MARFI-687631 format. One record per residue: z, x, y of N, C-alpha, C in turn. Coordinates in steps of 0.2 Angstrom, whole numbers, plus 5000, padded with zeros to 4 digits. Each point is the difference from the previous one (the first is absolute). Example, Ala and Ser with C-alpha at 12.3 -4.5 7.8 and 13.67 -1.06 7.14 Angstrom:
BEGIN
503950664972500049965006500050045006 499649985005500150045006500349965005 
This chain:
BEGIN
504650304838499549995004500150035007 499550035003500150025007499949955005 500450005005499849965006499450025003 499649955002499450025004500049985007 499850045005500049985007499350015003 499849955003499350005003500149995008 499750055003500050005008499349995002 499949965005499449995003500050025007 499650055003500150025007499350005003 500049985006499450005004500150005007 499650025004500150005007499349985003 500149965006499449985003500150015008 499550025003500050015007499549965004 500249975005499549965004500050025007 499450005003500050035007499649955004 500249995007499749965005499850055005 499449995003499850045005499849965006 499950045006499849965006500550025005 500249955005500550015005500750034997 500149964994500650034996499850004993 500350034996499950014992500649984997 499949964995500649984996499850014992 500550034996499850014993500649994996 499950004994500549984995499950054994 500550044999500050044994500549974995 499949984994500449974996500150034993 500750014998500150034994500349954995 499850004994500249964995500450044995 500649994999500450044995500549954996 500050014994500549964996500650054998 500649975002500650044999500250014992 500450054999500250014993500549954998 499949974994500549954998500350024993 500649984999500450024994499749974994 499849945000499849964994499449965001 499649994995499449975000500049944995 499749955001499949944996499750024994 500249994994499750024994499949934995 499450004997499949944995499850034993 500449984996499950024993499749954995 499550024996499749954996500350014993 499849964995500250004994499850064996 499550045003499850064997500450065003 500549995004500450055003499650045005 499549975003499750045005500349985007 500250045004500349995006499650025006 499949955005499550015005500450005007 500050055004500450005006499649965005 500349975005499749965005499750055006 499649975004499750055005500249985007 500350045003500249995007499550025005 499649965003499450015004500049965006 500050035006499949955006499550035004 499849955005499450025004500249985007 499950055005500249995007499349975003 500049945002499449965002500050005008 499450025003499950005007499449955001 500049955003499549955001499949985007 499449975002500049965006500149934999 500049965006500249934999499549964996 499450024998499549974996500150024993 500550044998500250024994499550064997 499750035005499550064998500450065001 499950054996500350075000500050035007 500550035002500050035007499450055000 499549995005499450045001500150085000 499750034996500050085000499950035006 499549975004499950035007500549985005 500449964999500549985005499749955005 500449995005499849955005499950045007 499449995003499950035007500249965006 500050035005500249975007500649975000 500650034998500649985001500350015007 500349965003500350015007500649965001 500450025005500749975002499949935000 500549964997500049935000499749974994 499750044996499649974994500550004994 499949954996500350004994499550004994 500150044995499650014995500349974993 499649964997500249974993500050064995 500650004997500050054994500649974995 499849984994500549974996500250054994 500650025000500350044995500449974995 499950004993500449974995500050054994 500549994995500050034994499949954994 499650034996499849954994500250034993 500349964996500250034993499449994996 499650064998499550004996500150024993 500750014998500150024993500349954996 500450014995500349964996500849995000 500350045005500750015001500249975007 500549955000500249985006500450065004 499950005007500450055003500249985007 500450045003500250005007499650055004 499849985006499650055004500350015007 499950055003500250025007499450035003 500050005007499450035004500350035006 499850065001500250045006499450015005 500149995006499550015005500250055006 499550045001500150055006499350005004 500150005006499450015005500050065004 499450035001499950065004499449995005 500150025006499449995005499950075002 499350025000499850075002499549995006 500250035005499650005006499350034999 499549985004499350024999500050085001 500450035005500050075001500550034996 500349974995500650034997500749985002 500550014996500649985001500249934998 500649994999500249934998500349965005 499849935000500249955005500549954997 500449975004500549954997499649944996 500349984995499849954996500249935002 500450005005500449945002499649945003 499450025002499549955003499649964994 500150024994499649974995500549974995 499949944999500549964996499649974994 500449994994499849964994500549945000 499649944998500449944999500450004993 500550045000500350014993500349934998 500049994994500349944997500750024997 500549975004500650024998500449944997 499649954998500349954996499950014992 499450024998500050024993500150074998 500050045006500150084999500750015003 500450044997500750025002500050075002 500150015006500050075003500750044998 499950064998500650044999499850085000 500350035004499950075001499350025001 499649965004499450015002499449984995 500249974995499649974995500049934999 499549974998500049924999500049984993 500549974997500049984993499849934999 499549984996499849934999500649974997 500149945002500749964999500149984992 499550004996500149984993499550044996 500149984993499650044995499349975000 499650054999499249985000499850004993 499849944998499850004993499350024999 499750024994499450024999499549955002 499550025004499549965003500149975007 500750015002500249975007499850055005 500049985006499950045006500649985005 500250055004500549985005499849975006 500449975004499849975006499950075005 499549995005499950065003500650035004 500050075000500550045004499849995007 499450015002499849985007499249984999 499849965005499349985001499650025006 500450035005499650025006500350065003 499650045003500250065004499849985007 500550005005499849995007500150065004 499650005005500050055006500249975006 500650025003500349975006499650015006 499949965004499650015007500350055004 500650024999500450065004499750074998 499650004995499850074998499650035005 500250065002499650045006499450034998 499750045005499450034999500050064995 500650024999500150064995499949984993 499949934999499849984993499349994999 499650015005499350005000499750054994 499649974996499750044994500550034996 500649985000500650024996499849984992 500450034996499949984993500749984997 500049944997500749974998499950004992 500550034997500050004993500649964998 500049954995500549974997500150014993 500550044998500150024993500449954996 499849984994500449954996500150034994 500750004998500250034993500349944996 499749984994500349954996500250034994 500649974997500350024994500249944996 500050014993500249944996500550034995 500549964998500450024994500149944995 500050004994500049954996500749965001 500049934999500549965002500449984993 499750014995500449984993500650054999 500549974999500750044999500150045006 499849985006500150045006500349955006 500449954998500349965004499649955004 500249965004499749955004499950015007 500250065003500050015007499650065001 499450005003499650065001500350065004 500549985004500450055004500450044995 500349974995500450034995499750034994 499349994999499650024994500050085000 500050024993500050074999499350034999 499850065002499450034999499650015006 500249985006499650015006500050085001 499450025002499950075002500350015007 500550045001500250025006499750065003 499549995004499550055003500450045004 499950075000500350055004499550015006 499449985000499550015005499949935003 499750005006499849945004499449974996 499849945002499449974997499450045002 500050025006499450045002499950064996 500550044999500050064996499849984993 500249954997499849984993499349985000 499749975005499349985000499650065001 500250055004499650065001500050044994 500550004997500150044994499649974994 499949945000499649964994499350015002 499850005007499350015002499850074997 500450055001499950074998499950014993 500449964996500050004993499349974998 499849945003499449974998499450055001 500050035006499550045002499950064995 500650034998500050054995499749984993 500249944998499749974994499349995000 499849985006499249985001499650075000 500350055002499750075001499950034993 500549984995500050034994499549964995 
C-alpha cells in the first residue's frame, strides 16, 4: 500500500484603504508527515485519514474578514481581527503560525512596522524561532484559541504613514500528531522555509495567477 499525503494550500489578502491601509495575506499549508492514520475493514480495504486545516480570519461578530477591507484607519485606532486555525479533516495535528508585517509608504519605500502591534496570545501559543506553535494537539473539528484578535496603530505614528499600505502576512502549517510525540516543538515534519513569509506569499500569488490564466 502506498502512503498518501494530502496538502491543502491557500492564500488570502485583505486590504484597508483611507488614511492608512491594512491587509492580511494568508497562506494555508499542511506540512509533510511520515505516517497517516489508516483504518482497515474486514474486506481488507484501507482508507487513509485526511490532514486538512483552515486558517480562519473573522471579525468580532464571527463574520469573515471583509474582502474590501476596512477604510479610514488612523493612528490610535484598534481594528478587530481574529485569527485561528481549524481542523477540518479526520486526522489530529499540531499547528504553527508565522506572522510578518510590511509597511509601504504612499510614495514608495518601506516604513518601520514598529508602530503597528498585534495582541499576540502567548498563553496558548508558544513562540520559537519567530513562529507560534499551538500548545496542544488539535482534534478533528476543533479550533485553536486565537493567535491574535486585534491590530493596533500607535498614536505616535507620524505623517509619513499617511495613506500607507500595511500588509500582514500569515503562514500556517500543520503536521499529524499521531506517532509524532506530545510536544509540538519536538514534532517531526515541519517545513523549514528557506524564504521569508512575504516571499512565500508572493510566490503563491504568482502561482495562483498563472493557474488562473491557464
